[in-house]
C-alpha positions as CSV (number, residue, x, y, z in Angstrom):
1,X,-45.1,6.3,75.3
2,X,-43.9,5.0,71.9
3,X,-40.2,5.1,71.0
4,X,-41.1,7.4,68.1
5,X,-42.9,9.8,70.5
6,X,-40.0,9.6,72.9
7,X,-37.5,10.3,70.2
8,X,-39.6,13.3,69.0
9,X,-39.8,14.8,72.5
10,X,-36.1,14.3,72.9
11,X,-35.3,16.1,69.6
12,X,-37.7,18.8,70.5
13,X,-36.1,19.4,73.8
14,X,-32.7,19.5,72.2
15,X,-34.0,22.0,69.6
16,X,-35.4,24.3,72.4
17,X,-32.1,24.1,74.3
18,X,-30.2,24.9,71.2
19,X,-32.4,27.9,70.4
20,X,-32.0,29.2,74.0
21,X,-28.3,28.9,73.9
22,X,-28.2,30.6,70.5
23,X,-30.4,33.5,71.8
24,X,-28.0,34.0,74.7
25,X,-24.9,34.1,72.4
26,X,-26.6,36.5,70.0
27,X,-27.5,38.8,72.9
28,X,-23.8,39.2,73.6
29,X,-23.3,40.6,70.0
30,X,-25.1,43.7,68.7
31,X,-25.5,45.4,65.4
32,X,-24.4,48.7,66.9
33,X,-21.4,47.5,68.8
34,X,-19.1,50.1,67.2
35,X,-21.6,52.9,66.9
36,X,-19.5,55.1,69.2
37,X,-16.0,53.6,69.1
38,X,-15.7,53.1,65.3
39,X,-18.9,54.3,63.6
40,X,-17.3,54.1,60.1
41,X,-16.1,50.5,60.3
42,X,-18.7,48.9,58.0
43,X,-18.1,51.6,55.3
44,X,-14.4,51.1,55.5
45,X,-14.6,47.3,55.1
46,X,-17.1,47.6,52.2
47,X,-14.8,50.1,50.4
48,X,-11.9,47.6,50.7
49,X,-14.2,44.8,49.6
50,X,-15.2,46.8,46.5
51,X,-11.5,47.4,45.7
52,X,-10.8,43.6,46.0
53,X,-13.7,42.6,43.8
54,X,-12.6,45.0,41.0
55,X,-9.3,43.2,40.9
56,X,-10.9,39.7,41.1
57,X,-14.5,38.8,41.5
58,X,-13.6,35.4,42.9
59,X,-12.3,37.1,46.1
60,X,-15.9,37.5,47.4
61,X,-16.2,33.7,47.5
62,X,-12.8,33.4,49.1
63,X,-13.6,35.7,52.0
64,X,-17.0,34.1,52.5
65,X,-15.3,30.8,52.8
66,X,-12.7,32.2,55.2
67,X,-15.5,33.3,57.5
68,X,-17.2,29.8,57.3
69,X,-13.9,28.1,58.1
70,X,-13.3,30.4,61.0
71,X,-16.6,29.9,62.6
72,X,-16.6,26.1,62.4
73,X,-13.3,25.9,64.3
74,X,-13.6,27.1,67.9
75,X,-16.2,29.6,66.9
76,X,-16.0,32.9,65.0
77,X,-12.7,34.2,66.6
78,X,-10.4,35.0,63.8
79,X,-8.3,32.0,64.4
80,X,-8.1,31.0,60.7
81,X,-6.2,34.2,60.1
82,X,-3.2,33.3,62.3
83,X,0.1,32.5,60.7
84,X,2.3,29.6,61.9
85,X,3.2,26.1,61.0
86,X,0.6,24.8,63.6
87,X,-2.1,27.2,62.4
88,X,-5.4,26.4,60.8
89,X,-4.0,27.6,57.4
90,X,-1.9,24.5,57.3
91,X,-4.7,22.1,57.9
92,X,-5.7,20.0,54.8
93,X,-9.1,21.8,54.3
94,X,-7.3,25.1,54.1
95,X,-3.9,24.2,52.6
96,X,-3.4,25.6,49.1
97,X,-7.0,26.7,49.0
98,X,-7.8,29.2,51.7
99,X,-7.1,32.7,50.3
100,X,-7.9,36.3,50.7
101,X,-5.6,36.9,53.7
102,X,-4.0,39.9,52.0
103,X,-7.4,41.5,51.5
104,X,-8.2,41.1,55.2
105,X,-4.8,42.7,56.0
106,X,-5.8,45.7,53.9
107,X,-9.2,45.9,55.6
108,X,-7.5,45.7,59.1
109,X,-5.0,48.4,58.1
110,X,-7.7,50.7,56.9
111,X,-9.8,50.2,60.0
112,X,-6.8,50.7,62.3
113,X,-6.0,54.0,60.7
114,X,-9.4,55.3,61.8
115,X,-10.0,53.3,65.0
116,X,-6.8,51.9,66.4
117,X,-7.1,48.8,68.7
118,X,-10.9,48.8,68.6
119,X,-12.2,46.4,65.9
120,X,-11.4,42.7,66.0
121,X,-10.3,40.7,63.0
122,X,-13.1,38.3,63.6
123,X,-15.6,41.1,63.2
124,X,-13.9,42.5,60.1
125,X,-14.1,39.0,58.5
126,X,-17.8,38.8,59.4
127,X,-18.5,42.1,57.8
128,X,-16.5,41.2,54.7
129,X,-18.4,38.0,54.3
130,X,-21.7,39.8,54.3
131,X,-20.4,42.4,51.8
132,X,-19.0,39.6,49.6
133,X,-22.5,38.3,49.2
134,X,-24.2,41.7,48.9
135,X,-21.8,43.0,46.3
136,X,-22.2,39.8,44.3
137,X,-26.0,40.3,44.0
138,X,-27.0,38.4,47.1
139,X,-29.1,39.3,50.2
140,X,-28.1,41.7,52.8
141,X,-28.4,41.3,56.6
142,X,-27.3,43.2,59.7
143,X,-24.1,41.7,61.0
144,X,-23.9,41.1,64.7
145,X,-20.7,42.5,66.1
146,X,-18.6,42.5,69.3
147,X,-16.4,39.4,68.8
148,X,-12.9,39.4,70.0
149,X,-9.9,37.6,68.6
150,X,-8.5,34.3,69.8
151,X,-5.0,33.8,71.1
152,X,-4.5,30.4,69.5
153,X,-5.4,28.5,66.4
154,X,-6.7,24.9,66.3
155,X,-5.1,22.9,63.4
156,X,-6.7,19.6,64.6
157,X,-10.1,21.2,64.8
158,X,-9.7,22.5,61.2
159,X,-8.6,19.2,60.0
160,X,-11.4,17.2,61.5
161,X,-14.3,19.6,62.1
162,X,-14.8,21.3,58.7
163,X,-17.2,19.7,56.3
164,X,-15.3,18.4,53.3
165,X,-16.0,17.7,49.6
166,X,-15.8,13.9,50.1
167,X,-18.0,13.7,53.2
168,X,-21.3,11.8,53.2
169,X,-24.4,13.8,53.8
170,X,-24.8,12.2,57.2
171,X,-21.3,13.3,58.2
172,X,-21.9,16.8,56.9
173,X,-25.1,17.2,58.8
174,X,-23.4,15.9,62.0
175,X,-20.6,18.4,61.7
176,X,-23.1,21.2,61.3
177,X,-25.1,19.9,64.3
178,X,-21.9,19.9,66.3
179,X,-21.8,23.7,66.1
180,X,-25.6,24.2,66.5
181,X,-26.6,24.4,62.9
182,X,-29.5,22.3,61.4
183,X,-30.3,20.7,58.1
184,X,-31.8,23.9,56.7
185,X,-28.5,25.6,57.5
186,X,-26.7,22.8,55.7
187,X,-28.6,23.5,52.5
188,X,-28.8,27.2,52.6
189,X,-25.1,27.7,53.5
190,X,-24.1,25.2,50.7
191,X,-25.8,27.7,48.4
192,X,-22.7,29.9,48.9
193,X,-21.2,27.8,46.1
194,X,-23.2,29.9,43.7
195,X,-20.0,31.9,43.6
196,X,-16.4,30.7,43.6
197,X,-14.3,27.9,42.2
198,X,-13.0,24.5,43.3
199,X,-9.7,22.7,42.6
200,X,-9.6,19.5,40.6
201,X,-8.2,17.8,43.7
202,X,-11.6,18.3,45.4
203,X,-13.8,16.6,42.6
204,X,-11.5,14.6,40.3
205,X,-12.5,11.4,42.2
206,X,-15.9,11.7,40.5
207,X,-14.4,11.9,37.0
208,X,-12.5,8.7,36.3
209,X,-12.8,5.9,38.9
210,X,-15.6,6.9,41.2
211,X,-15.7,4.7,44.3
212,X,-13.7,2.0,42.5
213,X,-16.3,1.5,39.7
214,X,-13.8,2.3,36.9
215,X,-16.3,4.9,35.6
216,X,-17.3,8.5,36.4
217,X,-19.9,9.3,39.0
218,X,-23.3,8.6,37.5
219,X,-24.9,11.6,39.3
220,X,-22.8,14.0,37.2
221,X,-24.1,15.1,33.8
222,X,-22.2,13.4,31.0
223,X,-21.2,16.5,29.1
224,X,-20.0,18.1,32.3
225,X,-17.9,15.0,33.1
226,X,-16.2,15.3,29.7
227,X,-15.4,19.0,30.2
228,X,-14.0,18.4,33.7
229,X,-12.0,15.4,32.6
230,X,-10.3,17.6,30.0
231,X,-9.5,20.2,32.7
232,X,-8.2,17.8,35.3
233,X,-6.7,14.9,33.3
234,X,-3.1,16.2,33.1
235,X,-3.1,18.7,35.9
236,X,-1.6,18.7,39.4
237,X,-4.9,19.0,41.1
238,X,-4.8,22.8,41.4
239,X,-6.6,23.7,38.2
240,X,-9.9,25.2,39.1
241,X,-13.5,24.9,37.8
242,X,-16.4,27.3,38.6
243,X,-18.8,25.9,41.1
244,X,-21.9,27.3,39.5
245,X,-21.9,26.8,35.7
246,X,-23.5,29.7,33.7
247,X,-23.8,31.9,36.7
248,X,-20.2,32.3,37.7
249,X,-19.9,35.6,39.7
250,X,-23.6,36.2,40.5
251,X,-25.0,35.2,43.9
252,X,-28.3,33.6,43.0
253,X,-30.2,30.4,43.3
254,X,-28.8,28.9,40.1
255,X,-26.6,26.6,42.1
256,X,-29.7,24.7,43.3
257,X,-31.1,24.4,39.7
258,X,-27.7,22.8,38.8
259,X,-28.2,20.1,41.4
260,X,-31.6,19.2,39.9
261,X,-29.8,18.7,36.6
262,X,-26.8,16.7,38.0
263,X,-24.5,19.6,37.5
264,X,-23.1,19.9,41.0
265,X,-19.3,20.0,40.8
266,X,-18.5,18.7,44.3
267,X,-19.9,15.4,45.6
268,X,-20.8,17.2,48.8
269,X,-23.0,19.5,46.7
270,X,-24.7,16.9,44.5
271,X,-25.6,14.6,47.4
272,X,-27.9,17.3,48.8
273,X,-30.3,16.2,46.0
274,X,-29.1,12.9,44.6
275,X,-28.2,10.7,47.6
276,X,-30.5,8.3,49.3
277,X,-30.1,10.2,52.5
278,X,-31.3,13.4,50.8
279,X,-34.8,12.0,50.1
280,X,-36.0,12.6,53.7
281,X,-33.7,15.4,54.6
282,X,-32.3,17.9,52.1
283,X,-33.9,17.2,48.7
284,X,-37.1,19.1,49.4
285,X,-35.1,22.2,50.4
286,X,-33.0,22.0,47.3
287,X,-36.2,21.9,45.2
288,X,-37.7,24.8,47.1
289,X,-34.6,27.0,46.8
290,X,-34.2,26.2,43.1
291,X,-37.7,27.6,42.4
292,X,-37.8,30.5,44.9
293,X,-34.8,32.7,45.1
294,X,-36.3,35.0,47.8
295,X,-36.8,31.9,50.0
296,X,-33.2,31.0,49.5
297,X,-32.0,34.5,50.2
298,X,-34.0,34.8,53.4
299,X,-32.8,31.4,54.6
300,X,-29.2,32.1,53.7
301,X,-29.2,35.4,55.6
302,X,-30.7,33.7,58.7
303,X,-28.1,30.9,58.5
304,X,-25.2,33.4,58.2
305,X,-26.4,35.2,61.3
306,X,-26.6,31.9,63.2
307,X,-23.2,30.8,61.9
308,X,-21.7,34.1,62.8
309,X,-22.9,33.6,66.4
310,X,-21.1,30.4,67.0
311,X,-19.1,30.6,70.3
312,X,-17.8,34.2,69.9
313,X,-15.2,35.5,72.4
314,X,-16.7,38.5,74.1
315,X,-16.0,40.7,77.1
316,X,-12.5,40.3,78.4
317,X,-11.8,37.0,76.5
318,X,-9.2,37.0,73.8
319,X,-7.9,40.3,72.5
320,X,-8.2,42.8,69.7
321,X,-5.3,41.9,67.4
322,X,-3.3,44.7,65.9
323,X,-2.2,42.4,63.1
324,X,-4.7,39.7,62.1
325,X,-1.9,37.2,61.4
326,X,-0.2,37.3,64.9
327,X,-1.2,37.6,68.5
328,X,-0.3,40.9,70.2
329,X,3.0,40.7,72.0
């Protein structure tokens, strides 16, 4: 047997194993988990999400990001919501950027008033993430429910395990693979950047002295470089730019069209199309999603279901927190 054939068979076996594990995990979660204990939970969360978006449309992107950052660290267990100096909120990927905790508090309070001690914070966050997308014009999907909340946070896991704006494509795909997500998931979930904003601190390295060249990143469109330089030149790194130019609050496939035109704000976005590694991995998906929004929507919904099924606490594990910020006494 050739080494290529052996490698293929090995990859195929790993894929089958991964799919089997994923199916087992998903079977522990169900779409009708609260049909008897709290049948109104999804309507309650959506109502609170609608209120939050009326105040600030950006909040949809913020809650979607919270769910992503929750699931990548110890699975979807609400650990990102815990307060404390050793919490995930204090890890570099979340510090000064993770937001929306007050909205989750409002959702939890509203749910508790109807169904006390029944619905986990992790499930509330999963529902809120879906509604953030749907209410911004994106696809809908049935959220699998039945997660319980963790008793601990993992600051180290948040610091090291979350994909970052400065990561190479190979590192990003390896971090996705570590939680059972594949290259298609990398590209489709990156499409969440069709809404939201990024701080100068996450992309200013591309504007002035990229990789020690003394010049901006050549994979960023020239006029865009100039606009972002003006935004970030004298700031403290906390000024923000929209991630999807000309389609700010609408969840669509315009993000991928931007990448084809060198208009990705984050390096971790643009490398999906422009890097050498992308040629044989992600570039084709970017091109497909840029020309077919329905394809992107279907893939995104599927990837969100997969991501939401990463290592949930179920059964008697964890607890149902009364307050999403602290473990029950």
